N, C-alpha and C positions, 0 to 999 in steps of 0.2 A: 756768866762767860758769853760772849755773843761767838757761837758756834762759826757763823759765817766767813769772822774775820780771821778762822784760824788755816781758813783753806789756800789761800793763795802762797804760803813756805814753800821753800823747795825741797822739805822732807815730807811731801805729800805724802799721805799715809796710804797710797795706791795708785793705781794707772789716770794717768791722764788719756785719756783716750780721744786725740782729737778726732772728731766724724761729723763727716758732711753727711747730711739727711735728707734725702727727696722723698718728699710726701706725696709727690705725684705716680700714678702708675705710671713706668718708664718702659711697660709692653708697649704704650702704645706709639704713634708715633710723632707728632707735634701738639698733642691735644693741650697739655701743660703750657705749650705758648700762646695756645690759642683763647684759652677762659682767665687769664689775668686781669688786669687793668689793661684799657685801651691796646690787649693783644701783647701784653710782655708778660714775661716769665715773671712770679710774685716771688719773690726769696725772702726771706727773714732771718735775720743776722742776731747772735746772741751779744755779740759785744763789738766796740770797733773795730776790732783786728779783721773779723771775719767780716763785718761791713764793710770796710776795705776793701779786700779781696774780691768782693760780690760787685761791689761798683767798678771797681779798675779794669776785669774780665767780663763783667755781664755788659757795661759800655749801655746804651741805649734800647739795647734789648730786655731788658728786667726795667724792674720796680723792686726797692730793697729796702726795707722796714727794718730798724735795730731792737729789740728787745730792751738794751740799754741806753734810757736817755742819757745825752751829755749832761757832766755833773757827777751822775749816780756811778757810786762805787760799785762794778761789777760784782764782786763777791759778796754784796748785802743785797742783793740784788730779790725783788718781790715782785711775783706776776700777780697781775689781777683776773679774774674770771677770764674776762673779755677776751684779753690777750692769748691767755691758753685755748681759749674756744677758737682765735681766729690760727695759736700755729697749725690747727684741722685743714683747713681752708687755704695755706699756701701750698706752694707749688716745690719748694725746695728751703730747706732750713740748714744756716751754715753755723754750726755750735762748734765750742769745745768742751767737751764732756771732762766734769770734775771738778771744774774751777768756779762752776755757777751752780747748783746741788738746784735751787729752784725751776732753772730751765732746762736741766736732767729730769727731774720730776716729772715737767708740764709735758714735756716730749713723750716720756712714758704714758701720760694720760692720755696723750693726742692719738696714741694709735698709732704707732709711725710705723709704716712699712716703706723699703723698699731703702734700708740705710746703706749702707756708703760708707765701710769704716774706716778712716785716711790716716790712724793709728801709721799705719805703712810708710805713708808718705814723708814721714822722716823720721829720724830715729829720736825716742824719747832717752834722755836722760838722769840721772841720777847727778845731783850737786854736793854731795856731801851733809854731814847734820854739824852746823856747828852750833856754838851755847844755843841753849834755847829752845833747838829745834824740834826736838824728841818729843813728837804730842801723839804719839800711835796711839796710846792709852786714852789722851783726851777724845780722840774722834772714833771710839771705839763707835761699830755703827755705820757711820760710814762708807759706804761700797765704791772707792773710786778706783774700780778696776782690779787689775794681775799683775802692776808692775810696781811693786812698793814703792814708793819715794821716787818717783817718778816727775822731772821737774817740771810741770807745764805752760813755760815761760818761751815756746819758739817764734815765737812772731818778734821779741829783739834781738835773735840771729839772723841777719838779712839770707844768710846762707839757706838755711834750714823752712825760713818761710819761703823762700822764692820753689823749695823744694813743694811747701804747702799748696798756694797760688798753683803748681801744674795741676797737683790733683783738684781743687776746686773748678779749674778747666775743664779737664775733662770732664765732672763730673756738671759743668751747666752745659757741655756738650750732648752728656746723654740726656739730659731730661727734654733738652730743646737743639735737639736735632739741624734742624733747619736754619740754623746760623749756628752752625758749628763750627766754620771757618773763620767767624767773625771772633769768638769766644777764643780761637786756636790761637786768630793773628792778636788780641788784647793780653791774651796769657805771656805771649812770645813779649808783647813791649812791655808787661810789665816785672818780667824774669830778669829783663836787659837791665830795667832802672836799678832792679834789688842789686842785682852785679856789678852797678858802679857805685851803690853807695857802698856793700862788702868794702870794693876796692879803697874809697876813700876813708871807711874806717884802719884798715891795713895798710895806708900810707901814712896817715894822721896821728896813729898809733903805736908807730912800728918804733921811732925811739921813746921814752919817757924819764923824765927822771924816777919812775920810782909805777910801781904797776899794782898797787893798791890802795882801794877804793872801799870808802865808808857809807852804806847806804840803810836806809829807816825796811823797806821791802827787798827783800832777798828776793828781785826780779831777773837779776843778769847776771844770773852762772849762765846759759849759755853763749850770751855777750861775751862775758869775761872770757869765759874758755876759747870762743873763736882769737879772742885778741890779746892773748897771753898773760889776760891780767885778774889779780884774785881780790875779789867781792868780800868782805865784810860786812856781814848783819845784825843791825842793833839788835833787834828782836827778834826777827824772823818770822815768826810765828804771823807775832798781830802788831801790826806796826804801828798802833796806836797803846799798845802796852809798853810799861816802864819797862826795860832794861836791868837786871840784877846788880849789885853794887860789885860782884866776882865778874860780871859780863863789862863796865862799865872799865872795872881796870883790865883787864884785859884788851879794850880800844885804847886804853891810852897807851897802853905798851908798844902796842902794833903802831899805833900812829907814831912815836917817838924814833920805834926799830927801823919799820915800812916809811917813815919822811910823808906820812900823809899830810895832806895840805889844808881837805874838805872833808864834811859832812852831807851828804846828797839826803833831801827828803825830793817829796816826788807832790806833784798836784792833787791827788784826790783824797791823799789822806792826809792826818794831822801832821803839822811840821815840830809839832811839842819835842818830843823826844828828840829829833835831830839836830835843833837848839840849845836845848840843854845839854847833849853830851858836848857840842863845840864849842859851848859858852864853858865849858869846866876844864878842856882840854887846849883853850886858847884855838882855836879852827877856825876856818871858814864854813859858810853851808852854798850849798846852791843846789839847783834843782836838776832833777837824772829823770826820765821823764815815765814809767812802765810801759806809757801807749796804750794805756786800759780803755781811755778816752779823751775826744777832744773836747775843750770846751776854750772861750776865753781869753782863760789865762795861757794855754797849752802856747808855747814858744813855736808855733808854726800849725796851719792852717791841717794837713795831713800826716800820715804817717812816713813819709819822706820828710820833711821839711824838719818833722819833731826830729826825727832821730841824727836828724844835722845839726839839730840843736843841744841833741845830745853829747856827740862827737865833739863836739865846739868845748862844751862843759868839761867832759873829760879831757879832752887836752891841758885844758886851762890848770884842773886839779892833779893833772898825773903830771904836769912841769915837761909836756913834749916839746920836743927841739927839731 
């Protein structure tokens, strides 16, 4: 069994602490800004949602590198020794603790100092244990923190993502005070964009024929809660595993009762399970992107564009009026 594929469940068997880690000594004034590439602050992001924040807020003052390259499933990431070594040379590392065990281990090895724990930037929540989601026993030995069952996918809720953005902005201001005004301005601009996106979702999903959607990867708990929807995961723990016959029957009943039209799959994981279920139940399939990475298959070039594509897919599947 590939344990790493078990990590993304909404029933994460431990807290997911979203952390922003500054590897430079923040006691200095602007030393961090002076020692980066071309005088820029060297920022390492664990995967795309952190990379996007660093790029949007840091602007021209930062050089951003991401540990998870396009097309790599973040939960499966394995780091090379060179990458682990380079972590120690970064000025700031942005990561999401608990979702990528290899990154958590590497940061521990890098002897990280001056950690800013951003778990308090937005409230982490549990989104229920659907069939097949109870895997506390299977993940024995994996320490995800103190909040058992916390869902890590906060970036799929524009409101929560905006709260995290504000924390990232504050961390960059602290690491590079000479450019604090620019970081503040960029943070405000990003928060406004995310606010506009939230309004688009609120308006677009206000009146729909059904509130239920079926997806392979149960990543959309925060999004569903924000906009009054119901997420039903096929397998929950592992998008590439086969659902039990009981779960298939349950989903068929849910689809019929709640007038579900579409089974969603994602870009970075296998679509086999979704297509099998759709074929068995006479439903359509479409992509709902958990935005863990941008590739040439993504329906958009950045976070905002892909989220707008997700909104369009949800409106169509849910019968928005």
